[in-house]
C-alpha positions in Angstrom: 0.2 0.1 -0.3 1.2 3.4 -1.0 -0.2 5.5 2.0 0.3 8.9 0.2 -1.5 7.8 -3.1 -4.1 5.6 -0.6 -4.4 9.0 1.5 -4.9 11.3 -1.4 -7.4 8.8 -3.1 -9.5 8.4 0.3 -9.8 12.3 0.6 -11.5 12.5 -3.4 -13.3 9.5 -2.3 -14.6 11.7 0.8 -15.3 14.9 -1.5 -17.0 12.6 -4.0 -19.6 11.3 -0.8 -20.0 15.0 0.2 -21.0 16.0 -3.5 -22.8 13.0 -3.4 -24.9 14.3 -0.4 -25.7 17.6 -2.4 -27.3 16.3 -5.1 -29.0 13.7 -2.8 -30.5 16.6 -0.9 -31.8 18.6 -3.9 -34.3 15.8 -4.4 -36.7 17.5 -2.1 -36.7 20.8 -4.5 -36.4 19.1 -8.1 -38.9 16.3 -8.2 -38.7 16.8 -11.7 -35.7 15.5 -12.1 -34.9 12.5 -10.5 -33.3 11.2 -13.5 -30.4 13.8 -13.6 -30.7 13.4 -10.0 -30.2 9.7 -9.7 -27.3 9.9 -12.4 -25.2 12.4 -10.1 -26.3 10.6 -7.1 -27.0 7.0 -7.9 -29.6 5.4 -5.5 -27.0 2.2 -5.1 -24.2 2.3 -3.1 -21.7 0.7 -4.9 -22.3 2.9 -7.8 -21.5 6.5 -5.9 -18.0 7.6 -6.5 -17.1 6.9 -2.9 -18.6 3.1 -2.9 -16.3 2.7 -6.1 -13.4 4.0 -4.1 -14.3 1.8 -1.1 -14.4 -1.6 -2.8 -12.1 -1.3 -5.1 -9.3 -1.3 -2.0 -11.6 -4.0 0.2 -8.2 -6.4 -0.1 -5.7 -3.7 0.4 -7.3 -2.1 3.2 -9.7 -4.8 4.4 -7.2 -5.2 7.6 -7.4 -1.4 8.8 -8.8 -0.4 11.8 -12.4 0.8 11.0 -12.7 -0.1 7.2 -15.4 -2.8 7.1 -17.3 -0.4 9.6 -17.9 2.0 7.0 -19.9 -0.5 4.7 -22.8 -0.9 6.8 -22.8 3.0 7.4 -22.6 3.6 3.9 -25.2 1.0 3.0 -27.4 2.9 5.3 -27.3 5.8 4.1 -28.2 4.6 0.4 -31.1 3.1 2.2 -32.5 6.1 3.4 -31.5 7.8 -0.2 -34.0 4.7 -1.9 -36.7 5.6 0.2 -36.5 9.3 -0.2 -36.6 8.8 -3.9 -39.0 6.4 -4.0 -41.4 9.2 -2.2 -40.3 11.9 -4.7 -41.1 9.3 -7.1 -44.6 9.0 -6.1 -44.6 12.5 -6.3 -43.2 12.7 -9.8 -46.0 10.5 -10.8 -49.2 11.9 -9.6 -50.0 8.8 -7.4 -50.8 11.3 -4.3 -52.2 13.9 -6.3 -54.6 11.7 -7.7 -55.2 9.9 -3.7 -55.2 13.7 -2.1 -57.1 15.7 -4.8 -54.7 18.3 -5.5 -50.7 18.8 -6.4 -50.1 21.5 -3.8 -51.5 18.6 -1.4 -49.4 16.3 -3.2 -46.3 18.0 -2.9 -47.1 18.8 0.8 -47.6 15.1 2.1 -44.1 14.0 -0.3 -42.3 16.9 1.8 -44.0 15.9 4.8 -42.6 12.2 4.2 -39.4 13.0 3.3 -37.9 15.1 5.5 -37.5 13.8 8.2 -36.1 11.1 6.0 -33.7 13.6 4.8 -32.7 14.5 8.4 -31.4 10.6 8.8 -29.6 10.7 5.8 -27.7 13.5 6.9 -27.0 12.2 10.4 -25.9 9.0 8.6 -23.8 11.0 6.3 -21.6 12.7 9.3 -21.5 9.2 11.2 -20.3 8.3 7.9 -17.7 11.1 7.4 -16.5 10.3 11.3 -16.2 6.9 9.8 -14.2 8.0 6.9 -12.0 10.2 9.3 -11.1 7.6 11.6 -9.7 5.2 8.2 -8.0 7.6 7.1 -6.2 8.3 11.2 -5.6 4.4 10.6 -4.2 5.1 7.2 -2.1 7.4 8.0 -0.8 5.5 11.3 -0.3 2.5 9.5 3.7 1.2 9.1 4.3 0.3 5.5 6.8 -2.7 5.6 10.0 -2.3 3.2 
């Protein structure tokens, strides 16, 4: 493992996660652009920038303290995003509008359902970032062997 290169890649992956979260958060304000948002903020945790980095380093970093703690946090984050995505997809498809009798009420109901999930997503993101920081520290302290 080249420590300097690994740390650089981890910082880039961390930045990729923050960028993903920003796109994910935009879903509440742009439900008519779900396709664009999902292209920039994939629902599957193995398809986002951070997920691709994480799984590509499983063999080389999997032995480090904290590495394997990240996957459940990352997967939880994406499960919450999937729930938000599904709620907003209902808004876009009009199912709630037909049931509730109006687009305004449909929008309000979707947001009422999605906002608490978004708060949970933001909390999960914070916990993930803390775990990434702990992994970064583990990598920094790792003694390379010659």
